[in-house]
C-alpha positions, -999 to +999 in steps of 0.1 A: -555+391-255-539+400-222-506+383-213-508+356-187-484+354-157-464+325-171-459+343-204-449+376-187-425+357-164-406+341-193-405+373-213-392+393-184-365+368-173-352+362-209-352+400-217-329+405-187-303+380-199-301+386-236-282+412-256-311+420-279-343+422-257-364+437-285-361+404-304-376+383-275-411+370-284-432+346-263-463+330-278-488+311-256-511+283-267-532+258-248-536+222-259-545+188-244-510+186-227-514+220-210-499+254-217-472+257-243-450+288-244-428+292-275-398+314-270-381+331-300-349+351-295-322+366-317-299+339-332-269+355-314-287+351-280-295+314-283-264+304-264-273+327-235-308+314-233-298+278-234-267+282-212-239+258-205-251+223-209-287+236-211-287+247-174-303+281-180-331+267-201-336+239-175-338+265-147-364+286-165-385+254-172-382+244-135-395+278-124-423+276-150-433+242-135-436+258-101-456+287-115-478+262-133-484+241-102-494+272-083-521+278-110-531+241-114-517+239-149-489+222-168-466+247-185-440+237-211-414+259-227-403+254-263-373+274-274-377+280-312-345+277-332-343+308-354-340+306-391-305+303-404-290+293-371-263+267-372-256+242-345-220+230-341-218+194-352-215+169-323-185+147-323-195+114-339-196+085-316-173+056-322-191+025-332-188-007-311-161-029-325-172-060-343-168-094-326-136-102-345-120-069-336-127-075-299-110-109-300-080-094-318-076-067-291-078-093-264-051-114-281-029-083-283-033-076-246-024-112-238+009-111-258+019-078-242+013-091-206+036-121-214+065-098-222+066-083-187+096-095-167+090-110-133+109-092-106+123-116-079+106-110-045+127-098-016+139-124+007+115-129+036+129-124+071+117-145+099+094-127+123+092-134+160+061-154+170+033-134+187+034-157+218+065-137+230+045-105+232+032-093+266-004-083+264 
């Protein structure tokens, strides 16, 4: 089977940015949702292909969307996670405090605000009335 333009495009772009271009493999399949390209790379190159905050992968997908629109097809890119790769664990989100904890924190903030000393305001000086101004 001859390679399609979209498959060749992904393969050539990814081979240029990875350290191990021989490990780049792109498979193409067609289903009811359109064309699906599955990209497999060396585990060490996953970070390069995805990029910071996924920007590289998003850019490749955007260009594929343009290429697909030109050919009247919908093209999707799936980056296959290699066997044995380990993702760094995300920092766990802190759970929302329970209703009782929220009230306790509000009470704490009220007691601390009471402890603030009031500073006496400077004495106000009398200003001249505006009627004296020449306009």
